[in-house]
C-alpha positions as CSV (number, residue, x, y, z in Angstrom):
1,X,-13.2,-4.1,-11.6
2,X,-15.9,-1.4,-10.8
3,X,-18.8,-0.8,-13.0
4,X,-19.5,2.8,-14.1
5,X,-22.2,3.4,-11.7
6,X,-20.0,2.0,-8.8
7,X,-17.2,4.2,-9.9
8,X,-19.5,7.3,-10.0
9,X,-20.8,6.4,-6.6
10,X,-17.2,6.0,-5.3
11,X,-16.2,9.5,-6.7
12,X,-19.3,11.0,-5.1
13,X,-18.4,9.5,-1.7
14,X,-14.9,10.9,-2.1
15,X,-16.1,14.3,-3.1
16,X,-18.4,14.4,0.0
17,X,-15.6,13.4,2.3
18,X,-13.3,16.1,0.9
19,X,-16.0,18.7,1.2
20,X,-17.2,17.8,4.6
21,X,-13.7,17.2,6.1
22,X,-10.8,18.5,4.2
23,X,-8.4,17.5,7.0
24,X,-9.4,13.9,6.7
25,X,-8.4,13.8,3.1
26,X,-5.1,15.7,3.9
27,X,-4.2,13.2,6.5
28,X,-4.0,10.5,3.9
29,X,-1.7,12.4,1.8
30,X,0.5,13.5,4.7
31,X,1.4,9.9,5.7
32,X,4.3,9.0,3.5
33,X,5.8,5.5,3.7
34,X,9.6,5.7,3.7
35,X,11.4,3.7,1.0
36,X,13.0,0.5,2.3
37,X,16.7,0.9,3.2
38,X,18.7,-2.0,1.7
39,X,22.1,-0.5,2.6
40,X,22.3,-2.9,5.5
41,X,22.5,-5.8,2.9
42,X,25.5,-4.1,1.3
43,X,27.2,-3.7,4.7
44,X,26.6,-7.4,5.5
45,X,27.9,-8.6,2.2
46,X,31.1,-6.5,2.5
47,X,31.6,-7.8,6.1
48,X,31.2,-11.4,5.1
49,X,33.7,-11.0,2.2
50,X,36.2,-9.2,4.4
51,X,35.8,-11.9,7.1
52,X,36.3,-14.7,4.4
53,X,39.4,-13.0,3.0
54,X,40.9,-12.5,6.5
55,X,40.3,-16.2,7.3
56,X,42.0,-17.2,4.0
57,X,44.9,-14.9,4.6
58,X,45.4,-16.4,8.2
59,X,45.2,-20.0,6.9
60,X,47.6,-19.1,4.1
61,X,50.1,-17.9,6.7
62,X,49.8,-14.2,6.1
63,X,49.1,-12.8,9.5
64,X,49.6,-9.3,8.4
65,X,47.1,-9.4,5.8
66,X,44.6,-11.1,8.1
67,X,45.0,-8.4,10.6
68,X,44.5,-5.7,7.8
69,X,41.3,-7.4,6.8
70,X,40.2,-7.7,10.4
71,X,40.9,-4.0,10.9
72,X,39.0,-3.2,7.7
73,X,36.0,-5.1,8.8
74,X,36.1,-3.3,12.2
75,X,36.2,0.1,10.5
76,X,33.3,-0.9,8.2
77,X,31.2,-2.4,11.1
78,X,31.9,0.2,13.9
79,X,30.3,3.3,12.5
80,X,27.2,1.4,11.2
81,X,26.9,-0.2,14.7
82,X,27.1,3.0,16.6
83,X,24.7,4.9,14.3
84,X,22.2,2.0,14.7
85,X,22.4,2.4,18.6
86,X,22.0,6.2,18.2
87,X,18.9,5.7,16.0
88,X,17.4,3.4,18.6
89,X,18.0,6.0,21.4
90,X,16.2,8.6,19.4
91,X,13.2,6.5,18.8
92,X,12.6,6.1,22.6
């Protein structure tokens, strides 16, 4: 916790910085940290559930259902995988 005098000194330093170099102060406001993207977790959970259900269907003797779950998992994974590769190419 800052004392009143320390707070006043800090405010004075900030005022001087803004007055002397406005671009310096603007550069701090311009840098925005993007919010974390937790959608990958939802994709991972869905893919794990689909894989488990496909395995259960295969073990239960329902190959058509197992193939349907495998296809569903592939459809969910494929666009996410390709978009991730495109994002990596753009960053280079």
